[in-house]
N, C-alpha and C positions, 0 to 999 in steps of 0.2 A: 784586780783585773788578770782572770788566768788565763785568756786565750794569748797564744806566741804571736806578738804585734811581727816579728822579724818572717818577711815572705820570701820567697825565694821566686825571682824571675824566671822564665822560660829557660834562658841561659845557665840558671845554677845560683845565679848572683843574688845575694841577699840586698832584700830594697825593704831598708829601716824607716819605719814612719819618723815625721819630724815632729819636734817639739809639739807645735801646735797643732798637728794632727792629734796626738797623744791627748793632749789637753780639750781638743773637742769629743773626743770619744769618751773621755772620761765625763763631760757634761753630758753628753746623750746617754751614757748609762746612770746618770744619777739626775735625769732632768725632773724628778718628782721632788729634788731638792731646789730646784732654782726658783727663786724669788725676784728680786729687783736687777735685773741685767740692764739698767739707763747706762753703763759705763762699756758694757760689751761691744766691739765692732761690730755695724751690721752685716757684713759677709760672713762672721763668723757665728752670728746669730739666724742667718740663713742658711745654715749647715746643722745647727742645734734643734730650733725649735720645729723643725716638721716632726719631729720625734715625740713631741709631746700630745696627749689626748685634748680631747675639748676643757675639760677640767683644768688639767694644768697650763695649759694656754692662757687660758679665763685668768687664773691665779698669777702669772707672771704679768700679763698684762696690767691687772689690780694693783701688782706691787710695785712695778716699775713708776719712779716718781721723774718728773720733769722731762720725760721723753716720751714721744708719739710712737709706737712700735709699728702701726699700719703699714707702713712701707714694707715691713719685713713680713707680718703676720698677715696681711690680707690675701696672699696666696695660699696659705694655709686656711683660713676662715673658709673660701672658696671651697675649697678641697672638702671640710666638714659639711659645708653647705651640702656638695653634692653628693656626699656618702649618706647622710643621717635622711636629707628630703626627696633625693630620687634626681634623674636626669630630666625628667619632664619639668619640674617644679624651677629646677636651676634653669632651664631655657627659658621657661616662660618670666622670670626676674629680668633677665638678659633681655629677653623683648621687649620688657616694660619700659627698663632702665631706656634703653636704645630709641623706643618711640617718644618718650617724654626728654630726652634727651637732658637725662639729670644719670649721677653716680652716687652710691651709698657706697660705704664700708662693708667689705662679706662680712666682718662680725658684727654690725648693726642688723644685716637683713638675716643673717643666723639667728642672731637674739629673738627679731621681729617674728620669724617664722617658727620658733620654737615657742613662743608664748601663743600664736595661734593654734599649734598644733596640740597644746595644752590645752587652753581655750574649749576645742573640737571635743578632746577626751574628757574634760567635764562635763559638757553638755550630754554627750553619749551617757556616762556613768548618772547624771542626774535622770535622763530619760527611762534607763533601765530601771531606778530605782523609781521611780513614778509607777511604771508598769507591775512591778512587783507590787508595790501598796496596794496598788489596784487590784490587781491577781489575789492579793491576800485579804481585803477587804469584800471582795466575792465570796471566797471561800470562806468566810465566816460567816 
C-alpha cells in the first residue's frame, strides 16, 4: 500500500486509521484474491464486498461454505441489476414482486435476467445467420 494512511484533520492533527480500517483497505485492494469469507464479520463484509465486480462477488459466494451471504450481498446484486439491465427493468421487477407479494434474492433475479438476455442475443444471432444464409443462397 503506497498511499499515506495518516491524514490531517482541519486543525492539523493527525488522523491515524485503526488496525481494522487498515485491514479492510487491504482486503478492498486485494478483492480479486478473496475466496471463502464465511468466518468474516458481516459488518466488515458490508465494507469490503461492494468493491467486487460481478464475477468476483459470484466467486466469493460460490467459495463460501456453510454461510448464506445474501443478507450482505443482496444490496450489491440489486445495484448490479440496476446498472446492467437498467432502471426500467429494475422497476418492472419490483412492481411484479410487489403485485404478486413474493420476493426473490437479487442474485437470483440477476442470474435469470442474464440468461434471458443471453437467450435473446442467441435468437438474434440465429436470425441474422438465417438471413445471411438465405441471401447467400439467392446470390448463388
